[in-house]
DRENNUDREN-282148 format. One record per residue: x, y, z of N, C-alpha, C in turn; residue in three letters. Coordinates in steps of 0.2 Angstrom, whole numbers, plus 5000, padded with zeros to 4 digits. Each point is the difference from the previous one (the first is absolute). Layout:
XYZXYZXYZala
...
//
This chain:
504743695897499549964997500149935003met
499549975002500049935004500249954995ser
500349955003500249944996499449964997tyr
499450005003499449974998499850044993glu
500050075000499850044994500549984995leu
500750005001500549984995499849944997ile
499849955004499949934997499450004995ala
499550045002499450014996500250034994ile
500450065000500250034994500449964995leu
500449955003500449964996499549954996met
499649975004499549954997499650044995phe
499850065001499550034995500450024994ser
500750025001500450024994500149944996met
500149945003500249944996499449984996met
499450005003499449994997499850044994met
500250075001499950054994500449984995leu
500749985001500449994995499849934996met
499749955003499849944997499450024996leu
499650045002499450024996500250044993phe
500650035000500250044994500449954996thr
500049935001500349964996500749985001gly
500350025005500749995001500149935002gln
500649974999500249935001499949995008arg
499849945002499949995007500750015004val
500549974998500650015004500350075000phe
499950034994500250075000499650055005gly
499449995000499650045005500149985007ala
500149945002500149985007500750025002ile
500549994996500750015001500150085000gly
499750044996500150075000499850035006phe
499449985002499750035006500449985006val
500249945000500449985006500750045001ala
500350004994500750045001499950075001val
499550034997499950085001499850015007val
499649965003499850015007500649995004ala
500449954999500649995004500550055000ala
500150034994500450064999499850065004leu
499350015000499750065004500049995007leu
499949945002500049985007500750005004leu
500549964996500649995004500650024996trp
499950044995500650034996500349964995gly
500650024998500349974994500249935002asp
500349995006500349945002499449955001arg
499550025004499549955001499649984993gly
499950054996499649994994500449954995gly
500650014999500449964995500149935003tyr
500250005007500149935003499449965000asp
499450035000499449965000499949964993leu
500150034995500049964993500549955000gly
500650025002500649955000499949945005phe
499750015006499949955004499449954998ala
499550034996499549964998500349964994ala
500450024996500349964995500549955002ala
500350015006500549955003499549945003met
499550035003499649955003499749954995lys
499850034994499749964995500549954997leu
500650024999500549964997500249945005met
499950015007500249955004499449955002lys
499450014997499549965001500149944995trp
500249955003500149934997499449974997tyr
499450005003499449984998499850034993pro
500250064999499850044994500249964993leu
500549955001500249964994499449954998leu
499550005004499549954998499550044995thr
500050065000499650044995500249984992leu
500650014998500149984993499949924999pro
500249965005499949934999499249984998met
499650035005499349984999499750044993phe
500250064999499850034994500249964994ile
500749985000500349964994499649944999phe
499849965006499649945000499450014996met
499650055002499450024997500050014993gly
500550044998500050024993500249944995tyr
500549965003500249944996499349964999val
499649995005499549954999499450034995leu
499950075001499550034996500350014992ser
500650035000500350014993500149934996glu
500149955003500149944997499449964998ser
499450035001499349984999499849945003lys
500349985006499849945004499350015002ile
499850075001499350015002499549984995ala
500250004993499549974995499849935001asp
500549965002499949935002499549995006asp
500150055005499550005006499350014997leu
499950054996499350024998499749944996tyr
500449974996499749954996499849945005arg
500449995005499849955005499350025003met
499950065002499350025003499550004995phe
500250014994499550004994499749934999his
500449955001499849934999499649975006val
500350025006499749975006499450035003trp
499950074999499550035003499550034995thr
500149994994499550034995499349975000gly
499949945003499449975000499550035005gly
500250045004499550035005499850074998met
499450035002499950074999500550045003pro
500350054996500550045003500649975001gly
500149944998500649965001500650034998gly
500150034994500650044998500150065004leu
499550035003500150065005500349975006ala
499849945003500249975006500749984998met
500249974994500649984999500550064999gly
499850064998500450065000500250025007thr
499649995005500250015007500549955002ile
499949944998500649955002500650024996gly
500050024994500650024996500350065004leu
499650055003500350055003500449985006met
499749955004500349985006500749974998val
500049964995500749974998500550054998leu
499750054996500450054998500350045006ile
499650015005500250045006500649965003ser
499949935000500549965004500750004996ala
499950024993500650014996500350075000met
499650055002500350074998500050045006asn
499450015004500050055005499950074999gly
499850014994499850074997499350004997leu
499550045002499450004997500050024992ser
500550054999500050024993500149944995val
500449955002500249954995499349955000ala
499749995005499349974999499550034996gly
500050075000499650044996500249994993met
500650014998500249994994499949934997ala
500149955003499949934998499249994999ile
499650025005499349994999499750044994gly
500350064999499750044995500249984993ala
500649975000500249984993499849924998thr
500049965006499849934998499349995002ile
499750015006499349985001499550054997ala
500150065000499550054998499749984993leu
500550004995499749984993499749945000pro
500249955003499749935000499350005003glu
499950045006499450005003499550044996leu
500250064997499550044996499849964994leu
500549964997499849964994499549955001lys
500049975006499549955002499450025003arg
499950074999499350025002499950025007gly
500650015004499950025007499950075000tyr
499650025005499850075001500650045001asp
500150064997500650045000500150035007lys
499550025004500050025006500349955005arg
499749945000500249945004500849994999met
500250004993500649984998500550055003val
499950074999500550055002500050005008thr
499549995003500050005008500449945002gly
499949944997500449945002500750014999val
500250034995500850014999500350055005ile
499650055001500250055005500149985007gln
499549965002500049975006500549955001ala
500149954995500549955000500750035001gly
500150054996500750034999500250035007ser
499550025004500250035006500249955005ser
499949944999500349945005500850004999leu
500350034995500750005000500450035005gly
499750055004500350035005499849975007ile
499649955000499949975007500249935000leu
500049964994500249935000500850005000val
500449965004500750005000500249974993pro
500650034997500550055004499850074998pro
499650035004499850074998500650055001ser
500150044995500550055001499850055004val
499450025001499750055004500149985007val
499949945002500149985007500850005002leu
500449984995500750015001500250075002val
499750054996500150075002499850025007leu
499449985001499750015007500449975005tyr
500349944999500449975005500650045001ala
500350034995500650045001499850065004met
499550044998499850065003499749995008ile
499749945001499749995006500449965005ala
500649984997500549955003499749945003arg
499649974995499749935002500249954996gln
500049945002500349944996499649994994pro
500350004994499749994994499649934999val
500449955003499749935000499350005003gly
499950035006499450005003499550044997gln
500250064997499550034996499749974994leu
500549964996499849964995499549955002trp
500149965005499649955003499350035002leu
500150065003499350035002499650024994ala
500350014994499650024994499749944997gly
500249945001499849944997499249985001val
499850005006499349985001499550064998ile
500250065002499550054997500050014993pro
500649994996500050004993499649944997gly
500049945003499649944997499350015002leu
499950035006499350025002499750054995met
500350054998499750054996499949974993met
500549964997499949974994499449955000ala
499949965005499449965001499450045000thr
500050065003499450045000499850034993leu
500550014997499950024993499749954996phe
500349945000499749944997499349995002ile
499850005006499349995002499650054997ile
500250065000499650064997499849984993tyr
500649994996499949984993499549944999ile
500149955004499649944999499350025001tyr
499850035006499350025001499750044995ile
500450054998499850054995499849974993arg
500549964998499949964994499449955000cys
499949975006499549955001499350044999arg
500050065003499350045000499950034993ile
500650024997499950034993500649974995thr
499849944997500549964996500350044995pro
499650054997500350044994500650045002ser
500150015006500650045002500749954999leu
499949945001500649954999499849944997gly
499850004993499849934997500549955001pro
499749945000500449935000500350004993val
500649985000500449994993499749944996leu
500050004994499749944996500549945001pro
499649955000500449935001500649994996leu
500050024993500549994996500750045002glu
499950055004500650045002500349975007glu
499649965003500249965006500249934999arg
499849974994500049934999500849994998asp
500449995005500749984998500149935004val
500549974998500249935003500250015007ser
499949945004500250015007500850015001arg
500349974995500850025001500150074999ala
499750034995500150074999499750045006glu
499549985003499850045006500549995006lys
500349955001500549995005500650034998tyr
500250014994500650044998499950075001arg
499450024999499850075001500050025008leu
499849955004500050005007500750015003leu
500549974996500750015003500350074999ser
499750034995500250074999499850055006ala
499549985004499850035006500449985006gly
500349954999500549975006500750044999leu
500150024995500750044999500150065004leu
499550055000500250055005499949985007pro
499649955002500049985007500649965002leu
500349974995500649965001500650065001gly
500050054996500550055001499950035007ile
499450025002499850035007500249955005phe
499949944999500249955006500849995000ala
500350004995500850005000500350065003val
499650065000500250065003499950005007met
499349985002499850025006500249945006met
500049944997500149955005500750015004ile
500550014996500750015004499950065005pro
499750054998499950065004499649995006phe
499549974999499549995006500449955005val
500449954998500349955004500650035003asn
500250064998500650035003500749984996gly
499949964995500649984996500450064996trp
499650054998500250054996499750075003thr
500450054999499750075002499550024994gly
499850065001499550034996500350014993leu
500650035000500450024994500249944996val
500249955004500249944996499449964997glu
499450005003499449974998499850044994ser
500050075000499850044994500549984994ser
500649995001500549984995499849934997ala
499849955004499849944998499450004996ile
499550055002499450004996500150034993gly
500550055000500150034993500449954996ala
500549965003500349954996499549954997leu
499649985005499549944998499650034994ala
499750065000499650034995500450004993ala
500650025001500450014994500249934997phe
500149955004500149934997499449974997leu
499450025003499449974998499950034993ala
500150064999499950034993500549974995ala
500649995002500549974996499849934998val
499849965005499849934998499450004996leu
499550055000499550004996500150034993lys
500650024999500250034994499750074998gly
499950045006499750064999500550065002arg
500649985002500550065002500450024994met
499750044996500350034994500450065002thr
500550024996500450065002499550065001trp
499550014996499550065000499749995007gln
499749945002499750005006500550015006val
500649985000500550025005500150075000phe
500150034995500250075000499450045003glu
499449994997499450035003499949995008thr
500149945002500049995007500550045004thr
500650004998500550035003499950085001val
499850034994499950075000499450025004arg
499449965000499550015004500149995008ser
500449955001500249995007500550065003thr
500450034996500450055001499650065002leu
499550024995499650065001499650005006ala
499749945001499550005006500450005006ile
500649965001500450005006500250075001thr
500350044995500250075001499550045003cys
499449994997499450045002499949995008met
500049945002499849985007500650035004phe
500650004998500650025004499950085001met
499950034995499950085001499450015004trp
499549975000499450015004500249995008ile
500349945001500249985007500550065002ile
500550024996500550055002499650065003leu
499650024996499650075001499649985007ala
499749955000499649985006500450005007ala
500649974999500450005006500250075002leu
500250054996500150075001499450035003ala
499449994997499450035003499849985007phe
500149935001499949975007500550035005gly
500650014998500550035005499850075002ala
499750044996499850075002499449995004val
499549964999499449995004500249975007phe
500549965000500249975007500350065004asp
500450044996500450065004499550055002gly
499450014997499550055002499549975005leu
500049935001499649975005499350004998gly
499950004993499350004997499649945002ala
500349945001499649955002499750015007val
500450025005499750015006499450065000arg
500150054996499550055000499449984997ala
500049954995499449984997499649955005ile
500449965003499849955005499650045006glu
500350055002499750055005499450034997asn
500050024994499450034997499449955000leu
500149944998499549954999499749985006phe
500549985005499849965006499850045006thr
500350065000499950045006499650064999glu
500150044994499650064999499449984997gln
500049954995499349984997499749955003leu
500449965004499749945004499849944996gly
500349994994499849954996500349935003leu
499649954999500249935002500549984995ser
500549955001500449974996499749974993pro
499449975001499749974994499850064995trp
499750055003499850064996500650034996val
500550005004500650034996500349954995ile
499949945001500249954995499650004994leu
499350015001499650004994500150074996ile
500150055004500250074996500649994996leu
500549965003500649994996499849964993met
499649955001499949964994499650054995gln
499550045002499750044996500450054996leu
500550025004500550054997500449974994ser
500249935001500349964994499550004994phe
499449995001499550004994500050064997ile
500050065004500050074996500750014997val
500549985003500750014996500049954994met
499749955001500149954994499750024994gly
499550055000499750034994500550034995thr
500650025003500550044996500749975001phe
500149955004500749985002500049924999leu
500649984999500149925000500249985007asp
500049935001500149975006500650025004asp
500650004996500650025003500050075002thr
499850054996500050075002499550015006ala
499549965001499650015006500349985006met
500449944999500349975006500650055002leu
500450024996500650045002499850075002val
499450034998499850065003499750005007ile
499649955001499750005007500349955005val
500549964998500449955004500350045006ala
500350064999500350035006499550025005pro
499450014998499550025005499649935002leu
499849964996499549955002500349945003tyr
500649984998500349945003500150015007val
500450055002500150015007499350015004pro
499650044997499350015004499649935001leu
500049964995499749945001500349965005val
500750005001500449965005499850035007asp
500050075000499850035007499349995002glu
499549994995499349985002499949935002leu
500649964999499949935003499849954994gly
500050024994499849954995500749964997phe
499849944998500649964997500250034993asn
500650014999500350034994499949954994leu
500149935001499949954995499350014997ile
499549995005499350014998499950064997trp
500250065002499950064997500350004993tyr
500649974998500250004994499549974995gly
499749945002499549974996499450054999val
499850035005499450054999500250064995leu
500650025001500250054995500049984993tyr
500249944999500149974993499349994997thr
499549985004499349994998499750064999ile
500150055004499750074999500350034994thr
500749994998500350024994499649974994thr
499949945000499649964995499450044998gln
499650025006499450034999500150074997ile
500550035002500250074998500150004992ala
500449954998500249994993499450004995tyr
499449985003499449994996499450055001met
500250055004499550055002500050064996thr
499450024996500050064996500150065005pro
500150064997500150014993500649984997pro
500650005004500649994997500449945002phe
499749955002500349945002500549974995gly
500649985002500649984996499849954995tyr
499649955002499949944996499550024995asn
499550055001499550024995500350034994leu
500650045000500350034995500449954996phe
500349955004500449954997499549954995leu
499449995003499649964997499750044993met
499950065001499850044994500550004994arg
500650005003500650014995500149934996ala
499849955003500149934997499449974997met
499450035002499449974997499850024993ala
499649964996499850024993499650065001pro
499950034994499650065000499249995002pro
499849944999499350005002499850005007glu
500649995004499950005008500250085002val
499550035002500050075001500250015008thr
500250065001500250025007499449995005leu
499450014997499449995004499949935002gly
500249964995499949925001500549985006asp
500650034999500549985005499850025007ile
499850065001499850035006499449965003tyr
499549984996499549965003500249935001arg
500549974997500249935000500349995007ser
500350045003500349995006499650015007ile
499450024999499650015006499949945004val
499749944997499949955004500749975003pro
500550004997500749985002500250045006phe
499950065000500250055005499749985006val
499349985000499649985006500349935002phe
500249964996500349935002500650015004val
500450054997500750015003499950045007met
499550045000499850035007499849955005ala
499649954998499849955004500649965003leu
500549994995500649965002500450045005ala
500050074999500450045005499650005007leu
499450005000499650005006500149945004thr
500049944996500149935003500750005003ile
500550024997500750005003500150055005val
499750065000500050045006499649975006met
499549974999499649975005500349945003ala
500449964996500349945002500750004998phe
500450035004500850014998500349934999pro
499849955004500349934999500049984993glu
499550024996500149984993500650024996ile
500350065002500750024998500549975004ala
499949995007500649995004500149935002leu
499549954998500049935002500649974996trp
500150014994500549964996500750025002leu
500150075000500750015003500249985007pro
499450005004500149985007500249925000gly
499649974996500149925000500749984997tyr
500250044995500649984997500650025004val
500050065002500650035004499949985007tyr
499449985003499949985007500349945001gly
500149954994500349945001500750004999asn
//
């Protein structure tokens, strides 16, 4: 049996196991170790898993994961996000669709605090969704806004997904974070423009708040505005030393976690219950990521040993005669298909052994490709029939919001995200200018 056929069988078996509901790390790791045992015997098979575990334990940047996750959970569990939403409520409620636009702004700030889309979805569904529905906002508009806004968590730094991509693709995390800043803000701006135009044309979708709800003193307005500066301050305290080279990535993540903890303490929000929930959630999410990375390393080692990357490159470029851009677009389409039943981390670790080396061989910039991957994952999260965010939204939404409403709500936002992806693909400097400017100096 040829190595190419073995690689195809491995990939097919892994996908079959995932369809049956097996855990991601279990499916990937099982296929990797069994294939190694059959190919190279007892010694090679057992050594593969052991070597992957040792490589994982020696990855010093992996310490950033629990730090960023802890930082995000501290800020969300301590209800600092409630203050942020109240700020947008007062400052943007006077415009048609103002609260929906403010929700996008809230999601950008939550992304800068957390780095996970799930946290943004939870905060948006528990804080923004009831308020928007109570004030007469269209339920399809509202659910679409929350799903689209929460997806920014994996693009705006400190994105945990980009940290994982950096580890697998062997690229600098700092450059990847900076590469996501402008595309992330551009996408948020496109969302806001769409909401503004749509609510101007059809005001009933996002009615203006009554004056009595917005009529607060100037002092109260500025006090609320300071709530929005808190996450930006934490982000600056964490990122400025890192970008200037005063601290490494791990040290900066520790500074961010400590700053978030101190902010919650100073605001009187750090109760024992909040601390316990934060630590438990951080431990659970971190362990999940570590198991997935461990399985991915083993799976990638088998693929490297089989020469699967070279075989696929030969198939696309020589036998099928496809251009590098056509191959890149096919990769992005495959992410959207996989995103109907997998989360972002699973997609990355499954295809990274194939796609990352292939992208490098085709001559594309891996920093830029990391941004493309992340945007495509955002689209995949919201693509029916089984988009990850669709079911999260259904689980958190009230009974009057049906699954059909949720499916229809994301259509315009998917088109906006596809537009953003096209712009970044056509103009790579949108992603590459900021890291080039900072690190070029």
